[in-house]
Backbone bond lengths (Angstrom), bond angles and torsions (degrees), N, CA, C in turn:
res aa  C-N    CA-C-N  psi(-1)  N-CA   C-N-CA  omega(-1)  CA-C   N-CA-C  phi
1 X - - - 1.466 - - 1.525 110.96 -
2 X 1.342 116.84 -34.83 1.452 120.66 -175.56 1.526 110.40 -111.42
3 X 1.333 116.80 125.01 1.457 121.14 176.37 1.526 110.65 -84.34
4 X 1.326 116.88 -39.62 1.464 122.58 177.57 1.523 109.15 -105.05
5 X 1.356 117.91 155.65 1.466 119.66 177.39 1.531 111.84 -51.94
6 X 1.311 115.77 123.61 1.462 122.40 -178.76 1.526 107.94 -129.80
7 X 1.318 116.17 136.03 1.460 120.11 -171.97 1.521 111.36 -125.41
8 X 1.316 115.29 133.66 1.463 121.58 173.00 1.523 106.86 -111.19
9 X 1.318 117.54 118.89 1.466 120.68 176.27 1.520 109.18 -102.67
10 X 1.311 115.92 137.89 1.467 121.66 179.54 1.519 109.48 -120.81
11 X 1.323 116.57 111.12 1.461 122.42 170.36 1.519 106.33 -95.33
12 X 1.316 117.26 141.80 1.466 117.56 -172.29 1.507 112.08 -153.41
13 X 1.317 115.22 147.26 1.448 121.00 168.29 1.524 107.36 -79.77
14 X 1.325 116.89 143.62 1.456 120.61 179.57 1.527 110.36 -56.02
15 X 1.327 115.97 130.47 1.452 121.04 178.12 1.517 114.42 90.94
16 X 1.329 116.91 -1.42 1.471 119.31 -179.13 1.525 112.79 -89.35
17 X 1.336 117.34 -2.24 1.459 120.71 174.18 1.513 115.34 96.94
18 X 1.314 118.19 19.28 1.460 120.95 -176.24 1.515 114.39 -60.99
19 X 1.331 116.90 -51.52 1.466 119.99 -178.93 1.523 110.93 -65.78
20 X 1.323 116.62 -42.35 1.469 121.20 179.99 1.528 111.14 -59.84
21 X 1.338 116.41 -49.97 1.458 120.41 -179.39 1.521 111.20 -68.91
22 X 1.318 117.24 -36.73 1.456 120.54 178.59 1.513 112.22 -59.77
23 X 1.330 116.44 -43.43 1.466 120.38 178.89 1.528 111.14 -66.02
24 X 1.327 117.61 -41.82 1.460 120.39 177.89 1.526 111.39 -61.50
25 X 1.328 116.30 -43.91 1.462 121.18 -178.24 1.527 110.77 -65.41
26 X 1.333 116.78 -45.15 1.458 120.36 -179.53 1.525 111.04 -61.31
27 X 1.330 115.76 -41.31 1.470 119.99 179.57 1.528 110.81 -66.06
28 X 1.319 116.32 -45.31 1.467 119.84 -177.87 1.530 111.93 -67.33
29 X 1.326 116.73 -35.86 1.466 121.12 -178.78 1.529 112.12 -85.89
30 X 1.332 116.40 -12.43 1.456 120.19 179.21 1.523 113.36 70.47
31 X 1.345 115.83 38.71 1.464 120.19 -178.71 1.531 110.23 -127.22
32 X 1.329 116.35 173.74 1.459 121.42 -178.45 1.529 111.96 -65.79
33 X 1.322 115.01 151.70 1.466 121.81 172.33 1.524 107.40 -122.55
34 X 1.327 116.94 124.13 1.463 120.75 -178.16 1.524 111.15 -125.21
35 X 1.329 114.92 122.36 1.462 121.83 175.43 1.531 106.55 -143.03
36 X 1.333 117.77 -91.52 1.467 120.08 176.87 1.524 111.79 -63.61
37 X 1.329 116.65 -23.94 1.462 120.30 179.43 1.531 111.57 -57.50
38 X 1.331 116.03 -30.70 1.469 120.57 179.05 1.528 109.93 -67.38
39 X 1.325 116.49 -40.93 1.467 120.91 178.96 1.523 110.20 -64.87
40 X 1.332 116.49 -42.35 1.466 121.06 -179.44 1.530 110.52 -60.27
41 X 1.333 116.43 -45.63 1.459 120.46 -178.84 1.533 111.08 -69.66
42 X 1.344 116.53 -37.65 1.467 119.92 177.94 1.524 110.40 -62.65
43 X 1.330 116.57 -39.66 1.466 120.74 178.27 1.531 110.56 -61.10
44 X 1.329 116.68 -40.94 1.470 120.23 178.28 1.525 110.48 -63.31
45 X 1.329 116.45 -45.14 1.460 120.12 -177.62 1.528 112.09 -65.84
46 X 1.328 116.23 -36.23 1.462 120.92 -178.63 1.527 112.04 -87.70
47 X 1.345 115.46 -5.40 1.462 122.42 179.12 1.532 111.95 58.14
48 X 1.323 114.30 47.66 1.457 121.00 174.64 1.522 107.80 -130.32
49 X 1.320 116.43 171.94 1.454 120.74 178.37 1.521 110.44 -76.96
50 X 1.319 115.55 144.98 1.462 120.67 -179.93 1.524 111.49 -56.32
51 X 1.360 116.50 -41.16 1.459 119.58 -177.43 1.534 112.35 -66.43
52 X 1.339 117.05 -20.87 1.462 120.24 177.46 1.528 111.85 -72.42
53 X 1.327 116.80 -21.32 1.463 120.70 -178.80 1.522 112.72 -101.46
54 X 1.333 117.27 -27.17 1.461 119.73 -171.33 1.519 112.57 -58.45
55 X 1.346 117.53 -41.08 1.461 119.75 -176.48 1.523 112.00 -72.19
56 X 1.353 117.17 -11.52 1.465 120.54 -179.34 1.525 111.66 -105.55
57 X 1.321 117.22 -0.81 1.456 120.81 -174.54 1.528 110.81 -62.02
58 X 1.330 116.75 126.24 1.462 123.84 -178.59 1.530 112.69 58.20
59 X 1.333 116.16 30.62 1.455 121.11 176.25 1.514 108.34 -130.64
60 X 1.308 115.66 148.71 1.464 121.20 175.52 1.518 107.22 -100.87
61 X 1.338 116.42 120.66 1.455 120.71 179.02 1.523 109.55 -64.95
62 X 1.333 116.42 136.03 1.462 119.65 179.73 1.523 110.42 -64.27
63 X 1.331 116.37 156.74 1.464 121.69 -177.24 1.520 111.41 -55.92
64 X 1.334 117.13 -49.89 1.462 119.52 -175.42 1.514 111.38 -70.35
65 X 1.321 117.24 -33.44 1.461 119.20 176.90 1.522 110.00 -63.81
66 X 1.337 116.71 -39.70 1.462 121.04 177.60 1.522 110.81 -62.90
67 X 1.325 115.77 -44.09 1.467 120.44 -179.89 1.518 110.36 -61.86
68 X 1.325 117.10 -45.22 1.456 121.31 -177.55 1.523 111.35 -66.22
69 X 1.338 116.19 -35.66 1.456 119.50 178.43 1.526 111.24 -65.52
70 X 1.314 116.17 -39.42 1.457 120.68 -172.72 1.528 113.55 -87.21
71 X 1.347 116.15 -21.18 1.463 117.59 -176.70 1.524 110.90 -141.05
72 X 1.310 115.52 64.71 1.463 119.79 178.51 1.529 109.01 -62.89
73 X 1.327 116.08 142.33 1.467 121.35 -175.47 1.522 110.87 -69.10
74 X 1.301 116.95 133.17 1.462 123.20 173.95 1.522 108.75 -125.57
75 X 1.333 118.15 130.21 1.467 120.08 177.28 1.524 110.63 -61.50
76 X 1.342 118.49 152.10 1.468 122.29 179.62 1.528 111.25 -57.34
77 X 1.341 115.50 149.44 1.458 123.25 175.20 1.522 113.59 59.89
78 X 1.293 116.17 19.48 1.458 118.92 179.04 1.524 108.69 -101.70
79 X 1.306 116.06 140.53 1.464 120.14 -179.01 1.524 110.29 -59.02
80 X 1.320 116.02 131.01 1.458 121.67 178.41 1.524 108.79 -110.59
81 X 1.311 118.14 113.33 1.468 120.64 179.91 1.524 110.18 -69.14
82 X 1.327 117.81 165.15 1.466 120.50 178.09 1.519 110.79 -55.11
83 X 1.317 115.72 142.70 1.461 120.97 -177.89 1.530 111.37 -65.89
84 X 1.310 115.50 139.66 1.461 121.15 172.89 1.516 107.38 -90.45
85 X 1.311 116.02 131.04 1.461 119.64 -177.79 1.525 110.42 -70.83
86 X 1.328 116.11 122.64 1.460 121.90 175.04 1.517 107.39 -117.63
87 X 1.325 118.07 109.77 1.467 119.45 -177.47 1.516 111.30 -63.21
88 X 1.320 115.65 140.32 1.460 120.54 177.20 1.527 109.86 -76.46
89 X 1.331 115.76 169.90 1.459 119.88 175.39 1.522 110.33 -57.98
90 X 1.338 115.77 -39.25 1.460 120.29 -179.54 1.529 110.84 -65.80
91 X 1.337 116.72 -39.64 1.468 120.82 176.61 1.529 110.34 -59.74
92 X 1.325 115.27 -46.25 1.461 120.04 -178.70 1.520 111.13 -64.16
93 X 1.333 116.31 -43.70 1.469 119.95 179.23 1.524 110.79 -61.95
94 X 1.335 116.98 -42.88 1.462 120.71 -179.99 1.522 111.34 -63.80
95 X 1.331 116.41 -42.00 1.465 120.33 -179.63 1.526 110.78 -64.31
96 X 1.333 116.56 -46.81 1.466 119.56 -179.76 1.530 110.70 -66.37
97 X 1.324 117.17 -37.87 1.469 120.72 179.18 1.518 110.86 -63.27
98 X 1.342 115.90 -41.90 1.467 120.34 178.91 1.523 110.41 -61.64
99 X 1.326 116.57 -43.10 1.468 121.08 -179.85 1.525 110.55 -63.13
100 X 1.325 116.93 -46.17 1.459 121.54 -178.62 1.523 110.99 -61.50
101 X 1.330 116.92 -45.94 1.473 120.44 -178.97 1.530 111.31 -65.77
102 X 1.327 116.51 -39.81 1.468 120.49 -179.71 1.522 110.62 -64.63
103 X 1.334 116.61 -45.61 1.462 120.32 178.46 1.526 110.24 -60.87
104 X 1.334 116.39 -44.03 1.465 121.11 -176.89 1.528 112.53 -65.10
105 X 1.327 117.44 -26.53 1.460 121.26 177.83 1.520 111.81 -75.14
106 X 1.324 116.25 -29.68 1.456 120.10 -168.82 1.525 114.99 -111.71
107 X 1.324 117.66 -21.14 1.463 119.96 -172.90 1.529 111.92 -139.51
108 X 1.316 115.18 157.25 1.467 120.28 168.11 1.528 107.09 -85.98
109 X 1.323 116.75 138.01 1.462 119.18 -173.52 1.520 111.74 -159.79
110 X 1.326 114.47 157.07 1.461 122.90 165.94 1.521 105.65 -103.29
111 X 1.327 116.79 122.89 1.469 121.71 -177.17 1.524 109.27 -118.12
112 X 1.319 115.64 127.51 1.459 121.89 -176.32 1.526 110.72 -97.74
113 X 1.344 116.09 123.89 1.464 122.10 170.83 1.516 116.02 62.19
114 X 1.342 114.34 -153.73 1.468 124.36 176.95 1.524 113.45 59.00
115 X 1.316 116.79 31.57 1.461 121.09 177.06 1.512 114.02 68.17
116 X 1.335 116.89 19.75 1.458 120.52 -177.67 1.516 113.88 -57.79
117 X 1.325 117.07 -36.07 1.467 120.29 -179.13 1.524 111.53 -62.24
118 X 1.349 116.22 -35.34 1.471 120.30 178.41 1.521 111.46 -80.98
119 X 1.330 116.55 -41.93 1.461 120.67 -178.44 1.526 111.97 -60.19
120 X 1.332 116.09 -35.23 1.462 120.62 -173.00 1.530 113.05 -107.21
121 X 1.328 117.15 18.48 1.461 119.19 -175.37 1.533 112.62 -62.69
122 X 1.340 117.09 -22.73 1.465 119.99 178.19 1.528 112.66 -98.64
123 X 1.319 117.32 2.47 1.465 121.02 177.65 1.533 108.18 -65.36
124 X 1.331 118.24 132.47 1.472 120.41 -174.66 1.524 114.26 -65.43
125 X 1.332 117.26 -23.55 1.472 119.75 -179.77 1.532 108.82 -131.46
126 X 1.312 114.45 77.37 1.461 122.01 -175.86 1.521 109.27 -134.18
127 X 1.328 116.06 132.17 1.463 121.67 176.66 1.523 107.40 -125.33
128 X 1.329 116.41 122.15 1.469 120.80 -174.89 1.522 111.62 -109.74
129 X 1.333 114.28 139.20 1.469 121.95 -177.03 1.525 109.29 -127.63
130 X 1.327 115.99 141.96 1.465 121.15 173.25 1.518 107.93 -123.08
131 X 1.333 116.23 123.94 1.461 121.98 179.11 1.523 109.59 -108.73
132 X 1.327 115.15 130.73 1.463 119.94 179.56 1.525 108.64 -143.81
133 X 1.316 116.14 167.84 1.466 121.58 177.86 1.517 107.31 -166.23
134 X 1.327 116.00 164.73 1.461 117.89 179.77 1.529 109.95 -72.80
135 X 1.321 115.27 164.66 1.462 121.18 -173.11 1.529 113.29 -59.86
136 X 1.334 120.68 -46.24 1.473 119.51 -178.66 1.532 113.52 -57.61
137 X 1.340 116.91 -41.43 1.474 120.86 179.42 1.522 110.31 -62.46
138 X 1.318 116.70 -47.60 1.459 120.55 -177.41 1.524 111.44 -70.14
139 X 1.310 115.13 -39.71 1.465 120.39 179.20 1.525 110.79 -60.07
140 X 1.321 116.83 -42.60 1.465 121.21 -179.49 1.529 111.27 -64.94
141 X 1.331 116.87 -40.99 1.473 120.10 178.70 1.523 110.68 -65.88
142 X 1.323 116.89 -42.51 1.464 121.22 -178.87 1.538 110.80 -66.33
143 X 1.322 117.30 -37.38 1.470 121.07 175.53 1.516 110.62 -54.61
144 X 1.342 115.89 -48.30 1.465 120.55 -176.75 1.523 111.76 -72.73
145 X 1.333 116.71 -42.20 1.465 120.43 -176.41 1.521 113.09 -65.56
146 X 1.346 116.03 -39.75 1.460 120.67 -174.23 1.532 113.23 -110.28
147 X 1.333 116.07 5.66 1.470 121.25 178.72 1.529 111.23 54.85
148 X 1.332 116.05 53.12 1.455 122.29 -178.94 1.523 110.49 -109.34
149 X 1.325 115.38 162.01 1.462 119.96 172.63 1.525 108.34 -75.61
150 X 1.321 117.33 167.70 1.465 121.08 -179.80 1.521 111.38 -60.19
151 X 1.324 117.19 -44.51 1.470 120.18 -178.96 1.530 111.06 -68.00
152 X 1.341 117.29 -38.80 1.466 120.77 178.39 1.526 110.54 -64.13
153 X 1.332 115.71 -42.98 1.468 120.04 -179.55 1.517 111.15 -63.37
154 X 1.337 116.67 -40.89 1.468 121.38 179.70 1.527 110.30 -61.63
155 X 1.326 116.54 -46.77 1.472 120.99 179.69 1.526 110.58 -63.67
156 X 1.322 116.68 -40.89 1.459 122.58 -179.12 1.531 110.54 -61.22
157 X 1.337 115.96 -46.00 1.468 121.45 -179.19 1.527 110.70 -65.32
158 X 1.317 116.61 -46.19 1.469 120.42 -178.18 1.533 111.34 -65.22
159 X 1.327 116.33 -39.23 1.474 120.91 177.98 1.525 110.35 -64.53
160 X 1.329 116.26 -42.92 1.464 120.74 179.08 1.522 111.20 -62.36
161 X 1.321 117.21 -42.46 1.468 120.88 178.85 1.525 111.14 -58.81
162 X 1.339 116.20 -45.50 1.469 120.38 -179.86 1.524 110.65 -62.86
163 X 1.327 116.27 -47.01 1.460 120.40 -174.64 1.526 112.21 -67.74
164 X 1.323 117.11 -41.38 1.460 119.71 179.50 1.530 110.58 -68.11
165 X 1.328 116.30 -37.13 1.456 119.95 176.98 1.514 111.95 -63.87
166 X 1.345 116.55 -44.37 1.467 121.64 179.04 1.529 111.10 -64.48
167 X 1.323 115.95 -38.98 1.469 121.21 -179.12 1.523 110.99 -59.88
168 X 1.323 116.88 -51.14 1.467 119.88 -177.32 1.526 110.95 -69.61
169 X 1.315 117.52 -36.71 1.459 120.44 179.18 1.530 110.60 -65.51
170 X 1.327 116.23 -40.79 1.464 120.75 -177.93 1.519 112.25 -68.77
171 X 1.329 117.00 -48.18 1.455 119.72 -171.03 1.524 114.44 -95.63
172 X 1.321 117.82 -24.14 1.471 119.98 179.76 1.523 112.10 -114.69
173 X 1.331 116.79 -10.84 1.454 120.25 -179.57 1.515 113.10 66.67
174 X 1.328 116.29 29.78 1.467 120.73 -177.21 1.527 111.39 -126.78
175 X 1.345 114.93 152.19 1.456 121.56 174.31 1.526 107.52 -91.40
176 X 1.335 117.37 113.10 1.466 120.36 -172.97 1.532 112.65 -64.96
177 X 1.345 117.78 -16.45 1.463 120.39 177.87 1.526 112.93 -86.20
178 X 1.322 117.48 -0.27 1.464 121.77 179.85 1.525 109.12 -78.30
179 X 1.321 116.91 108.65 1.471 121.63 -176.09 1.519 112.61 -61.73
180 X 1.338 117.51 -19.81 1.463 120.73 -178.99 1.530 112.23 -68.68
181 X 1.325 117.33 -13.39 1.464 120.88 178.67 1.524 112.05 -77.08
182 X 1.323 117.28 -13.43 1.463 120.82 -170.21 1.527 111.85 -122.92
183 X 1.322 114.99 154.51 1.463 119.52 173.98 1.531 111.02 -76.34
184 X 1.328 115.93 -30.71 1.463 120.20 -175.97 1.523 109.58 -146.62
185 X 1.328 116.90 129.42 1.463 122.30 175.08 1.526 108.23 -120.35
186 X 1.329 117.05 132.63 1.467 121.72 -174.79 1.524 110.30 -131.37
187 X 1.315 115.93 133.49 1.462 122.14 171.31 1.530 107.03 -89.74
188 X 1.322 116.74 99.10 1.462 120.23 -175.83 1.527 112.30 -69.53
189 X 1.321 116.81 -22.03 1.459 119.63 176.71 1.515 112.22 -69.18
190 X 1.330 116.62 -25.89 1.466 121.85 -179.87 1.526 111.25 -89.85
191 X 1.340 116.95 -48.98 1.473 119.45 -173.82 1.520 113.16 -89.91
192 X 1.334 118.32 -17.65 1.458 121.20 -177.40 1.524 111.36 85.65
193 X 1.320 116.21 158.10 1.460 120.70 -173.99 1.524 112.71 -70.66
194 X 1.314 117.72 -39.70 1.467 120.11 -179.13 1.524 111.02 -64.91
195 X 1.330 116.20 -45.33 1.458 119.42 178.54 1.520 111.39 -67.06
196 X 1.329 116.30 -33.91 1.466 120.02 176.98 1.523 110.38 -61.47
197 X 1.325 116.77 -41.70 1.466 120.51 178.22 1.528 110.93 -60.04
198 X 1.330 116.58 -44.26 1.469 120.22 -179.95 1.534 111.32 -65.32
199 X 1.324 116.55 -37.48 1.471 119.92 177.92 1.527 111.15 -64.82
200 X 1.327 115.42 -40.97 1.469 119.02 179.30 1.527 110.41 -65.89
201 X 1.325 117.11 -44.11 1.467 120.69 178.76 1.526 111.05 -60.23
202 X 1.333 116.63 -41.91 1.470 120.44 178.35 1.522 110.16 -64.89
203 X 1.336 116.71 -39.74 1.458 120.81 178.55 1.511 111.93 -64.81
204 X 1.335 115.68 -41.97 1.468 120.92 178.10 1.527 110.76 -60.27
205 X 1.319 115.65 -48.83 1.467 120.24 -178.39 1.527 111.29 -61.08
206 X 1.326 116.18 -46.51 1.466 120.55 -179.12 1.528 111.17 -64.13
207 X 1.336 116.01 -42.61 1.463 120.45 -176.80 1.525 111.61 -66.50
208 X 1.337 116.71 -48.75 1.445 119.22 -174.40 1.530 113.13 -76.65
209 X 1.320 117.76 -18.69 1.465 120.17 173.46 1.535 110.90 -65.88
210 X 1.341 115.41 -28.37 1.467 119.93 -178.49 1.520 113.32 -92.10
211 X 1.350 115.52 -2.24 1.466 120.48 -178.65 1.514 108.38 -113.53
212 X 1.341 119.43 125.91 1.468 120.68 -178.40 1.523 112.44 -65.08
213 X 1.345 116.60 145.34 1.464 122.08 175.92 1.521 110.25 -70.78
């Protein structure tokens, strides 16, 4: 379908179906799908373990947590072993941004989250999507996906919303809920996931028909 590298970025609220729809779209379009793969590659570039980055993905480390990581207390006159490198939030953002831009230059792909819509806003063949839904819809999906109680799912969703919002505001200076950042915004709780996929496909076709290869 695409002669030149073309990228679809999906920003999403937790539980709105971003990863699910992203995988379906990538498979149907016959292009790359990138989500956890970005974390894996960032870990290689930063020379740290993947699990050391996963819990920080799309989150901004709190000020005191950063301080404690970088300057753990050592009693006086006690042997201090060589420092273990702990990448900062800025290091992680730079590594993931580099990976996203490099992929977008060379391949067609569906990229999930990580500020991709902002990073690639000047890419000549880029279509950005924002998926959202009301809390009950997302909470119910998260309950089933992660086998959580209703209260746990609610807290999980609300925490994710705060962290993803802070992440984009800190590193991109943008409000992720601003629909003007995206070519298409869909309430998956209203239209359903299958219809959302068809809307995105129609948007992709219409958008790229007007953009030269």
